[in-house]
C-alpha positions as CSV (number, residue, x, y, z in Angstrom):
1,M,0.0,-0.1,0.0
2,T,1.4,3.4,-0.6
3,E,2.1,6.2,2.3
4,P,-0.1,8.6,2.3
5,T,2.0,11.5,0.9
6,D,1.3,13.6,4.3
7,L,2.9,11.0,6.5
8,L,6.3,11.2,4.3
9,T,6.2,14.7,4.9
10,T,5.8,14.5,8.3
11,R,9.0,11.8,8.6
12,T,10.7,14.1,6.8
13,F,9.9,17.0,8.2
14,Y,10.6,16.0,11.8
15,D,13.8,14.0,10.7
16,T,15.3,16.3,9.6
17,I,15.2,19.1,12.8
18,A,15.2,16.0,15.1
19,D,18.7,16.8,16.7
20,D,17.5,21.0,16.7
21,Y,14.1,20.5,18.0
22,A,15.5,18.5,21.0
23,E,17.9,20.8,21.7
24,M,16.1,24.4,21.8
25,F,12.9,22.1,24.2
26,K,14.9,20.2,27.0
27,N,12.2,20.7,29.0
28,P,8.7,21.6,27.7
29,L,6.5,20.7,30.4
30,D,8.9,22.8,32.8
31,D,7.1,25.8,32.6
32,M,3.0,24.2,31.8
33,P,1.9,24.0,34.5
34,L,-1.4,23.5,33.8
35,D,-0.9,21.0,30.9
36,R,1.0,19.4,33.6
37,A,-2.2,19.0,35.8
38,M,-4.2,17.4,33.0
39,L,-1.6,15.0,32.4
40,G,-1.4,14.6,36.2
41,A,-5.2,14.1,35.8
42,F,-4.9,11.3,33.3
43,A,-2.2,9.3,34.9
44,D,-4.4,9.4,38.2
45,L,-8.1,8.2,36.0
46,V,-5.6,5.7,34.2
47,R,-4.7,4.4,37.5
48,E,-7.5,4.3,39.2
49,G,-9.4,3.0,36.2
50,E,-11.1,-0.5,35.2
51,A,-9.4,-0.6,31.7
52,A,-5.7,-3.1,31.3
53,G,-3.3,-2.2,28.9
54,P,-0.3,-0.1,29.0
55,V,-0.7,3.3,27.9
56,A,0.2,4.5,24.3
57,D,2.3,8.1,23.6
58,L,1.4,7.4,20.0
59,G,3.4,10.6,18.4
60,C,6.0,10.7,21.6
61,G,8.0,13.2,19.2
62,P,12.1,13.3,21.7
63,G,9.6,11.4,24.7
64,R,9.5,13.8,26.6
65,V,5.4,13.3,27.4
66,T,6.3,9.3,27.8
67,A,9.5,10.0,30.0
68,Y,7.0,12.7,32.4
69,L,3.4,10.0,32.3
70,H,6.7,7.4,33.6
71,G,7.9,9.4,35.9
72,L,4.0,9.5,37.2
73,G,4.1,5.8,37.9
74,L,2.4,4.5,34.3
75,D,3.5,2.1,32.1
76,V,3.7,3.8,28.7
77,F,5.8,3.3,25.5
78,G,6.4,5.9,22.6
79,V,5.5,5.4,19.3
80,D,6.5,7.7,16.6
81,L,6.5,8.4,12.4
82,S,10.1,9.4,12.5
83,P,13.2,7.7,13.5
84,G,15.2,11.2,13.9
85,M,12.8,12.0,17.2
86,L,12.7,8.1,18.2
87,A,16.7,8.3,18.5
88,V,16.7,11.1,20.5
89,A,14.3,9.6,22.4
90,R,15.9,6.8,23.4
91,R,19.1,8.6,23.4
92,E,17.9,10.4,26.2
93,H,15.4,7.3,27.3
94,P,17.4,4.2,27.2
95,E,15.3,2.7,30.2
96,L,11.7,2.9,28.1
97,R,10.3,1.8,25.3
98,F,9.8,3.6,22.0
99,D,8.5,1.6,18.8
100,E,8.4,2.9,14.8
101,G,5.3,3.4,13.3
102,Q,2.2,5.5,12.6
103,M,-0.9,6.3,15.1
104,T,-2.9,3.9,12.8
105,G,-0.8,0.8,12.3
106,L,0.4,-0.3,14.9
107,G,-1.1,-3.8,15.0
108,L,-2.2,-4.2,18.3
109,P,-5.4,-6.2,19.3
110,D,-8.7,-4.5,20.1
111,G,-8.4,-3.1,24.0
112,A,-4.9,-3.8,24.2
113,L,-4.1,-0.7,25.5
114,G,-5.5,1.3,29.5
115,G,-4.8,4.3,27.6
116,I,-4.1,6.5,24.6
117,V,-2.1,9.7,24.8
118,A,-1.4,12.0,21.7
119,Y,0.2,14.8,22.1
120,Y,0.2,17.5,20.2
121,S,0.4,14.8,17.1
122,L,-2.9,14.7,15.5
123,I,-2.5,18.7,14.3
124,H,-0.2,17.1,11.2
125,T,-3.3,14.6,10.2
126,P,-5.8,15.5,7.1
127,A,-9.4,16.8,8.5
128,E,-10.9,13.8,6.5
129,R,-9.2,11.3,8.7
130,L,-8.9,12.3,11.8
131,P,-12.6,10.3,12.0
132,A,-11.0,6.9,11.0
133,V,-7.8,7.8,13.5
134,L,-9.8,8.1,16.4
135,A,-12.1,5.1,16.1
136,E,-8.9,3.4,15.9
137,F,-8.2,4.7,19.2
138,H,-10.9,3.4,19.9
139,R,-10.3,0.3,19.0
140,L,-7.0,-0.1,20.8
141,L,-8.6,1.1,24.0
142,A,-9.8,-1.3,26.6
143,P,-13.3,-0.4,27.6
144,G,-13.0,2.3,30.7
145,G,-9.6,3.3,28.9
146,N,-8.3,7.0,28.5
147,L,-7.7,9.2,25.7
148,L,-5.9,12.3,25.7
149,V,-5.2,14.8,23.3
150,A,-4.0,17.9,22.9
151,F,-3.6,20.9,20.2
152,Q,-3.4,24.4,19.1
153,V,-6.9,26.0,18.6
154,G,-7.8,27.7,15.6
155,E,-8.6,27.4,12.1
156,E,-6.0,28.9,9.6
157,P,-3.1,26.4,9.2
158,L,0.3,27.8,10.7
159,R,2.6,26.3,8.0
160,V,6.2,26.1,9.4
161,A,9.4,26.6,6.6
162,E,12.9,26.4,6.5
163,P,13.8,25.6,10.8
164,F,16.3,26.0,12.1
165,G,17.8,26.9,8.6
166,H,16.7,23.2,7.5
167,S,15.0,23.1,3.7
168,V,11.6,21.9,4.9
169,S,8.1,22.8,5.6
170,L,5.4,21.4,7.6
171,D,1.6,22.9,8.2
172,F,0.3,22.4,11.5
173,R,-2.9,22.2,12.2
174,R,-5.5,23.8,14.6
175,L,-8.1,22.4,15.8
176,S,-11.5,23.8,17.1
177,P,-12.5,22.3,20.5
178,D,-15.6,21.5,19.9
179,E,-15.4,19.8,16.8
180,I,-12.2,17.3,18.5
181,A,-15.7,16.8,20.9
182,A,-17.7,15.9,18.8
183,L,-15.7,13.5,16.5
184,L,-15.1,11.8,20.0
185,E,-18.4,11.7,20.5
186,G,-18.6,10.2,17.2
187,A,-16.0,7.5,17.5
188,G,-18.3,6.3,20.7
189,F,-16.1,8.1,23.8
190,A,-17.6,10.1,25.9
191,V,-15.9,13.3,26.6
192,R,-15.2,14.0,30.2
193,A,-12.9,16.9,30.4
194,R,-11.9,20.1,28.6
195,H,-9.2,22.7,29.0
196,V,-8.2,25.8,26.5
197,R,-6.1,27.7,28.0
198,E,-4.3,31.1,26.7
199,P,-1.1,31.1,24.8
200,D,1.7,31.8,26.5
201,G,5.1,33.9,26.3
202,R,5.4,31.8,23.1
203,E,2.8,31.2,21.7
204,V,0.0,32.8,19.6
205,V,-3.4,30.8,20.2
206,P,-4.9,28.7,22.6
207,Q,-4.1,25.7,23.5
208,A,-6.8,23.0,24.0
209,I,-6.4,19.8,26.0
210,L,-9.1,17.5,25.7
211,L,-9.8,14.2,28.0
212,A,-12.2,11.0,27.1
213,R,-12.4,7.5,27.9
214,K,-14.4,4.5,26.2
215,P,-17.2,3.3,27.9
216,V,-17.2,0.1,29.7
217,S,-20.9,-1.1,28.2
218,P,-21.3,-0.4,24.3
C-alpha cells in the first residue's frame, strides 16, 4: 500500500530537525503547569480505572511526555513516525520503550491499551482522516480506557518553513475543541473534560487538551 504523502512529508520534516528540536525544547513541560495538571489527571484516571493494558504515547517525538508519564507511575511506551525523533528518545530515555510506527498501524489487538496520549500529534493529520484515527484509538483501548488529546486552537493552519535553517516545511493544523469533541463522541468516546488555556509567551493561539473515555458498556 502506498504511504500517504502527508506521512512522508511529516517524517522527513521531523527527521531533518530532530536534533535541533530536541535541543531547543529540552524540558517543554517545565513552564506548563496547566498541561502538567491535565497529564496528571490523565495518569490518575488510568491508575484508578478498570482498563487493563499499557499507555501508548502516540506521536511521542523525543519522548519527553512519555518520560513524564513514566515518572507518574504509568506503564507507558512511545510511538513515532520519525526515526530521527526516536533516536533522540532512545538516547535520552534508554529505560523506556519506543517503537517506530503510525497511529493507525500499530498492529495491536482490540482493547490492548489502558490509555492513549496524542499530545500535539493529531495536528498533522488531514481533517478527512481524523474520524478514522479516532476510531482506531477507540478500537485499541480496553473498555474504560482513557484518552488525552492536545492541540492548538484555531481555524487557519500554521506553515512552518525552513526551521533551524533546514530546507523543509510542514503545516501545523489548528483544531476546534467543539469539533474534536464531536468527533470523539462520534467514534464512541465519552468526553470527560475540556481544558482551553490562553497562549503563553511562546505561543500565538490558545491551546486545548481534551480527556475522553471509552465506555465500559457500549
